[in-house]
N, C-alpha and C positions, 0 to 999 in steps of 0.2 A: 504494499499499499504506499504510494507516494504522498508526500505533503503537499498540500495546496500552497502555492507561491505566495507570499505576501504581495497585496497589490500596491502599486505605487499610489500613495494618497495624494489627492489634490490639496494644495495648500494656498487658496485664494486669500486667506486672511493675512498670510506673510508674503505676498507677492513682491518681488524687489522693484517692480517698476511703478511709476507714479501712475495714477488713473488715467491722466491724459495721454499716455503712451502705451496703454496696455492693448494688447491683440483684442481682448474682448470688447473694447470699445472702437477700435480702429484696426480692419483686417491687415493694414500693413504695419501694424504695431509691435511690440515686443511680447514675449511669453518665456516664462521658464519651462524646462524639460517636463516639469509635473503639471503643466496647464491643461485643466480638462477640456477647455475649449478646443484644444488641439488634439489631445490624446483620445478624447472620447467622442469623436466626430459622429460615430455611430449612433450615441445616446442622444446626441444633438439632435439628430434627424429623428429618431424615435420620439423624442420628447415633442418635436413639432407636430408629427403626425397627431399626438394626443391633443395638443394645445388647439390644433385647427378642427379636431372632430368634435361634434357636439356629444354632450352638453358642455363640455370644456370649453370649447370656442367661444360661445357667448360669454361664458363667466370670465375668461381671460379678456377678452376684448372690453367688456364693461369694467374689469378691474384696471385696466390700463387708462380708459377713459377718466375713471375717478382719480387716479394718480395725477394725471395731468391737470385735472380741475383744481388740484390742492394747491396750485401755484399762480400767482398772478405776474405780470410783466414778461410772459413768455415771448410775445411778439418782439420784445427787444433782444432776445437772446438768453442762452442759458445763464450767463453771468448777472443778469438783471432779475431772475425769478425771486419771488418772495413767497413765503407759505401764507395760506390763507385760512385754513380751518383746523380744529380739533378733531381728534379720531372718532368721538361720538358723531359729528356731523359727517365725516366720511361714511360712516357705518349706515346712517339714514339715507344718504344719499346712493350709496351702493345698492342697498336694498331697493330703493325706489327705481333704480336703472335696471334692475333683474326682475321688476314686477313683483316682488314678494309681497304678501299681505300678512302671513303669519309668521312671527319670529319667535325663536326660543331664547330664553335668558337663564344660564346656568351660572349660580353664584355661590360664592363663599358665605356661610351664615355670618361671618365676622364683618362683611361687607353688605349686610343687609340694608342699611340705611342708603348707601350708595346704589344698590340695587333698586330701591324704591324710587330714586330720582331717575335712573336709567329708564325704568318701567314707565315712568311718567313722561319722559322725553319721547320714547318710542310710540307710546298711545297717543300723545299730543299732535304726532306725525302720520296718524291714521293707521297704525299697524296693531293687529290683534297680537298679543304678548302671552306666551305661556313661560311662567317662570318657576324654576326649581331649585331649593336651596340645597347645600351639600349634605346636610343630615337627615333629608328626607328618608323614611324607612324606619328610623330610630332604632337600628340594629347596634347591638353592641361591638366593640372593638374585640373582645373576648372571643368572638366567632371567627374571627381571623387568625386565631392561635396567638394573640398578643397576651402579655403578661401585665398586671397591674403598673409595674415599674416601667413599662413602654407607653404609657398613656400620658397624656398631657396632665392630668390630675391623677397620679398614683393612688390616691386615698379614695377615688369614686368607685363605687361597687358596679356602677354601669356608666360607661363613657360611650356616646354614640358616635360610630365612626362616619367618616365622609364615604358617600356612597355614589362615586361619579357614574359608575355602571347604571345605578338606577336612575340617576338625572338624565342620563343618555336615553335610556329605554322609555321614560316618561314624556320626553319630548318627541321620541319616534312615535309614541302613541297619539301625541297631540299633532302630529302630521305637520310639524314646523317646517318650513321652507329654508330657513337660514338661522344658524344658532350664534349666540354671542357669550364667550366666556368672561365671567368678572371674578378674578381673585381666587380660582381654583389653585390648590397646592401643587407643587412639583410632583409629578407622577399620577396625581388625581386628574389632571388634566389631560395626560396622555391616555388615561382609561377612556375618558369622556369622548375623545376624538375616535378611539378605536371602535366604540360601540354606538356612536350616533349614526343615524341614517343621512341627515342632512350635512350640508357643508357647513364649516362655522369659521368664526374668527375670534380674536382674542381683544377685548376692550382694555384690560388690565390685568397684571399678574400679580401673584401674591408676594410680597417682600415685607415680612413682619418688622424687621429691623428699620428699613428705609422708608416707610410709609408708602409702600407699593411703587416705588421709584427704584427698581433693581440698578438702573445704569448709574445710579449715584456713585456705587462702588466702583465701577469703571471710569468714571469722571475723576474721581479722587484716587486713582491707581499710583500716582506719583506723590500724593501727600498722605492724607488720613488713612487711606486703605493700603499704603505701601506694603502691609504685612502679606499683602496677596502675591508679593514677588517671591515669596519661599513657599516651598509645598506645606499645605495645611496638615496639622497633626491627624 
C-alpha cells in the first residue's frame, strides 16, 4: 500500500506579490509556484461550470451585483470608491434581489436582544421571519456525554445544550428560503450549515471576549494581542 503524497498547499494569504501585480488580478501578472489559479486550472473550469449553472448562477450574479452596490464613486475608478452600507442592509437587499419572502434567523440566546432588532428590521422590510434560538429543545448537555466539569456551570444539574442541528431542521420545516446566522458558536455554526437545506449567510459571529468583533485581535496583532505571535499553550 503506497502512501498518498502530500498535496502542494495553496498559500494565497502569504503570496509574495502585491495585489496590483498578482496573476489572479492580471493574467500577465506574477504568481508563485503554489498559486492555485495556475496549478488548479481544471478546478477553475469546474467551478465556473457550477457557478454558471442554475440555481448557483443566479445566486452568484446577484451576489456580485450586491457587492458592487456597496460602493459609491465607482464611476471615477477603483481608487475613488467608498463604502455605503452595513451588512444588515446588504442582507436585506440581497434577499430582495433573489425574490425571497421567507427568511430564517438562527441566533445564540446570548444575543436574543440583538436577534429581536434583526427580526424587526427584516419584518419592517416585508419578510416573513422564522427565528430559532440555540437552546431550543431543552436537551441536557449530559446527553452528549459531557461531564459536569465540562459545562459552563459545573454546578448545574441540567445545563441545556446548544442544538444547531435542531435549529437547522426547524428552519427546514419552516421552508425558509435564506437563513441568517447571528452569534452561533464555533462548531455550532458548522453543524447548522451542514444540516440546513436553504443557503445561508452570517450576520455576526460569536466572540465573547471582543464584543463579537473577532477581527479586533487581528488588528491588534502587533500590540495588545502580540501574544498570538507565539504558539498558544
